[in-house]
C-alpha beads as a LAMMPS data file, in Angstrom:
LAMMPS data file: protein, C-alpha beads

101 atoms
100 bonds

1 atom types
1 bond types

-500.0 500.0 xlo xhi
-500.0 500.0 ylo yhi
-500.0 500.0 zlo zhi

Masses

1 110.0

Atoms # bond

1 1 1 -328.635 -95.269 -12.149
2 1 1 -328.439 -93.701 -15.604
3 1 1 -328.143 -89.939 -16.018
4 1 1 -331.512 -89.602 -17.763
5 1 1 -333.283 -91.378 -14.893
6 1 1 -331.540 -89.199 -12.308
7 1 1 -332.430 -85.975 -14.106
8 1 1 -336.035 -87.119 -14.642
9 1 1 -336.314 -87.856 -10.916
10 1 1 -334.908 -84.401 -10.152
11 1 1 -337.584 -82.818 -12.346
12 1 1 -340.317 -84.283 -10.161
13 1 1 -339.090 -82.969 -6.813
14 1 1 -337.656 -79.846 -5.190
15 1 1 -334.318 -81.621 -4.879
16 1 1 -332.891 -85.089 -5.282
17 1 1 -330.222 -86.692 -3.113
18 1 1 -328.102 -89.105 -5.141
19 1 1 -325.445 -91.644 -4.298
20 1 1 -321.785 -90.911 -4.959
21 1 1 -321.610 -93.487 -7.766
22 1 1 -324.447 -91.642 -9.570
23 1 1 -322.456 -88.415 -9.831
24 1 1 -320.094 -89.761 -12.498
25 1 1 -322.819 -90.535 -15.092
26 1 1 -324.347 -87.116 -14.450
27 1 1 -321.084 -85.319 -15.122
28 1 1 -320.208 -87.491 -18.117
29 1 1 -323.591 -87.129 -19.835
30 1 1 -324.357 -83.453 -19.364
31 1 1 -322.874 -80.111 -20.276
32 1 1 -321.197 -78.431 -17.326
33 1 1 -321.807 -74.714 -17.743
34 1 1 -320.249 -73.410 -14.532
35 1 1 -318.237 -74.758 -11.607
36 1 1 -317.624 -72.841 -8.375
37 1 1 -315.363 -74.051 -5.549
38 1 1 -317.003 -73.404 -2.177
39 1 1 -313.857 -74.147 -0.128
40 1 1 -316.131 -75.683 2.512
41 1 1 -318.441 -78.061 0.704
42 1 1 -316.849 -79.185 -2.561
43 1 1 -318.164 -77.617 -5.779
44 1 1 -321.402 -76.110 -6.998
45 1 1 -322.045 -77.039 -10.616
46 1 1 -324.493 -75.620 -13.113
47 1 1 -325.371 -78.468 -15.463
48 1 1 -327.410 -78.605 -18.640
49 1 1 -329.073 -81.880 -19.648
50 1 1 -331.363 -82.076 -22.667
51 1 1 -331.867 -78.309 -22.552
52 1 1 -332.823 -78.236 -18.858
53 1 1 -330.690 -76.556 -16.186
54 1 1 -329.755 -78.234 -12.916
55 1 1 -327.634 -77.306 -9.909
56 1 1 -325.488 -79.995 -8.294
57 1 1 -323.982 -79.319 -4.886
58 1 1 -322.757 -81.109 -1.796
59 1 1 -324.452 -80.421 1.526
60 1 1 -322.474 -80.029 4.712
61 1 1 -323.724 -83.559 5.539
62 1 1 -321.913 -84.816 2.385
63 1 1 -325.172 -85.445 0.535
64 1 1 -324.971 -84.940 -3.230
65 1 1 -327.974 -82.826 -4.180
66 1 1 -329.341 -82.204 -7.660
67 1 1 -332.123 -79.696 -8.296
68 1 1 -333.760 -78.196 -11.364
69 1 1 -333.248 -74.485 -11.848
70 1 1 -335.517 -72.416 -14.087
71 1 1 -333.121 -70.049 -15.840
72 1 1 -329.538 -68.868 -16.076
73 1 1 -330.505 -65.794 -14.060
74 1 1 -331.976 -67.984 -11.305
75 1 1 -328.850 -70.162 -11.406
76 1 1 -326.558 -67.146 -11.079
77 1 1 -328.597 -65.863 -8.130
78 1 1 -328.659 -69.288 -6.445
79 1 1 -324.903 -69.808 -6.865
80 1 1 -324.080 -66.299 -5.657
81 1 1 -326.245 -66.764 -2.547
82 1 1 -324.432 -70.022 -1.777
83 1 1 -320.997 -68.460 -2.312
84 1 1 -321.947 -65.499 -0.105
85 1 1 -323.066 -67.939 2.597
86 1 1 -319.786 -69.871 2.453
87 1 1 -317.862 -66.596 2.627
88 1 1 -319.782 -65.623 5.774
89 1 1 -319.105 -69.099 7.236
90 1 1 -315.376 -68.353 7.046
91 1 1 -316.043 -65.292 9.200
92 1 1 -317.801 -67.437 11.819
93 1 1 -321.334 -66.192 11.250
94 1 1 -322.912 -69.374 12.633
95 1 1 -325.495 -69.263 9.838
96 1 1 -326.837 -72.384 8.125
97 1 1 -328.023 -73.284 4.641
98 1 1 -331.310 -75.072 4.227
99 1 1 -330.284 -77.375 1.379
100 1 1 -333.742 -78.910 1.272
101 1 1 -335.894 -75.886 0.458

Bonds

1 1 1 2
2 1 2 3
3 1 3 4
4 1 4 5
5 1 5 6
6 1 6 7
7 1 7 8
8 1 8 9
9 1 9 10
10 1 10 11
11 1 11 12
12 1 12 13
13 1 13 14
14 1 14 15
15 1 15 16
16 1 16 17
17 1 17 18
18 1 18 19
19 1 19 20
20 1 20 21
21 1 21 22
22 1 22 23
23 1 23 24
24 1 24 25
25 1 25 26
26 1 26 27
27 1 27 28
28 1 28 29
29 1 29 30
30 1 30 31
31 1 31 32
32 1 32 33
33 1 33 34
34 1 34 35
35 1 35 36
36 1 36 37
37 1 37 38
38 1 38 39
39 1 39 40
40 1 40 41
41 1 41 42
42 1 42 43
43 1 43 44
44 1 44 45
45 1 45 46
46 1 46 47
47 1 47 48
48 1 48 49
49 1 49 50
50 1 50 51
51 1 51 52
52 1 52 53
53 1 53 54
54 1 54 55
55 1 55 56
56 1 56 57
57 1 57 58
58 1 58 59
59 1 59 60
60 1 60 61
61 1 61 62
62 1 62 63
63 1 63 64
64 1 64 65
65 1 65 66
66 1 66 67
67 1 67 68
68 1 68 69
69 1 69 70
70 1 70 71
71 1 71 72
72 1 72 73
73 1 73 74
74 1 74 75
75 1 75 76
76 1 76 77
77 1 77 78
78 1 78 79
79 1 79 80
80 1 80 81
81 1 81 82
82 1 82 83
83 1 83 84
84 1 84 85
85 1 85 86
86 1 86 87
87 1 87 88
88 1 88 89
89 1 89 90
90 1 90 91
91 1 91 92
92 1 92 93
93 1 93 94
94 1 94 95
95 1 95 96
96 1 96 97
97 1 97 98
98 1 98 99
99 1 99 100
100 1 100 101
């Protein structure tokens, strides 16, 4: 699938699960604004494509998820919440992320 098609599909849903082979065109055809290592579930990336912001992350089920994010402030909040969750996971909190909300 081409990057434009993937991002357009992500615009029309709360989140989009993509195949591993679709990640490469996304990363090659967008501007990566931020990358955070989760140490448990790969990276969280803030991506800009045609002026629109997206978050790309990997669920604990190894699903590659892409979702539109409204602003840099929302992206920062989203990423920080995820990083805080992963930090608590290291401490054995037993908590879970709902990747599909």
